N, C-alpha and C positions, 0 to 999 in steps of 0.2 A: 633926878632921875628917874629916868623912860624904860617902858621893858620893852624889850631887842629878841625879837621870835627867835635869833639865830643863835641870841645867850644861856636863856632864858630856858629854855625845851632841849636837849638833849634825846631826839628818839631815835636818833643811828649808834647812841648805848644800848637802847631797848633793844633796837634790833641786833647790835651785837648778842644781845643777852639771850634775845629769843634767838641764833645758828645756833649758840653754844647748846640749846636746850632740844632745841629739835636734834641737832647730828650727836649729844647721846642718847637722846629718844631712837634714833635710827640705828644706831650703834645695839644698842640693847637688843633691840626689835632682834637684829637678823641675828644673833646669835641665838634666841630663843626661840626663833622660828628654825635656823637650821637645827640646836638639841635635841629638839620637839622632830623635828621631821627624821632623826637618830632615834628616837626613842620609839616611833609608830612602825615604826619602819623594822623597828626589832620586837617589835609584842607581835607585827602581824608575823612574824614568821612562824613565830612559835606554832604549832599544831590546832592541838585544844584550843589555847585560846585567841589566838584569834582567829578565829572559827569564832566564837561567842562573845569576845566584843570587838564583833565588826561596827555594827551599828551608832559604837564609840569612837572608837579610831576614827570612821569615816568626819564624826564632830570636829574630832580632835586635828583631822588634816583641815575641816575649812574652819576651824580657828585659827591653827597658822598660817594659812595661806592669809586669811585678816590680818594678823600680824606682820607677814609679810609686804600686802598692801597698806599698811599703816606707817609700816620702817620705810617704804615707796616715796610715797607719802611727805614723810620728816625731811629727805632727801632732798625731796623740790624743794621744799619747803624752807630747807636748809638754806638754796645756792638761791630762790627767788626774794629772803631773807638780807644775803649778801649783795643781790641785784638793785634792792630797796634802800641799802644805808651808803650806796654809794649814791644814787639818787637824790637822798637823804644830803648827803655830805655837802655835794654842789649845791643844792639850795640854801641850806645854809652858808655856805662862804661866799655865796651870791647876796642873801643877807644882809652877811656879814661887811663885806665888801661894796655893799650902796650900786652893785652891778643888773641892773633891771635886767637887762636881756639875757643874763643866765638865770634869773630867776625864773624868767618864762620858758626858758629852752628846759631849766626842771621840771617845769611844772608838764608843760608837753614826754619828756620821758617818765613823771611819774604814770600819769593819764597813759602811754600805752603799754607800760608796762602792768597799772590793772588791766586793760584787756589782756593781754596776750595769757593772765595766770587766773582767767576768769574760770579756762575746763581746771584746772587744778582744783578749786576752789570746791567745781561741779563734782569733781571725781571724788574728794574728801568728803562729802553731802553719802555721796555712795555709800561708801563702805563705813560710813556712819549707820544709815540705811542699813543695808548688809549687818553690820555686827548686834542689831535692835532685834529682824530676824534667822538669825542664828542661836543667840542667849533663848530665843524662846524655843525655839526647836527642840534643844536638846538635851530637856528633860526625861522625851519624849524616850530617846534615844537612849539615853542610860539606862533608863529602866529596861529596856530590852537588854540590854548588856548584861546588866544585873542577872536578869530571867534566861537568860542563854548561860552563862558562867554556873549561877548555882544550879539547870539542868547539867551540864556537861560534867561537872565535879561529880556529883549526885551518881551520873549515868556511871563514871569512870572505879566511882566507889562500888554501887555492885557491879560492877563487870571485875574488878579483882579482889571482890570478896567470892565471886562465882568458880573463878581460875583454882583449878584442885592445885 
């Protein structure tokens, strides 16, 4: 009973699962970004509330931009996994049939694929760095918004009490 790489490892199946996960991540992320932008736009249109919550809505816009970037990267990843799946299948078929030239061709395709997708990896790293800095800076913006909201509400209450 020998070990045959093409039969024992179903990497293509893992690529299919990854493609589905990334596709769903992209779909949900785009929905969150679209809905979130609508909510932020609505809050900003309310005169007192929009002014008071300006720091928080700025952070929310940054977070929604980050969600959009992650969704876009998930799209790219899903497409890349589709290409990887094709290369894996051709390599598995070449190994299964004993086609040495086909296996070498699949290897070369894989190397070219890795070079072509290196920029996507760099972009993913940048998104991860951006998310860390966004989380660190969001606390002060929400404190400022809370302070502005308290000041605005207390001013509105004082103004309404002083009106005859």
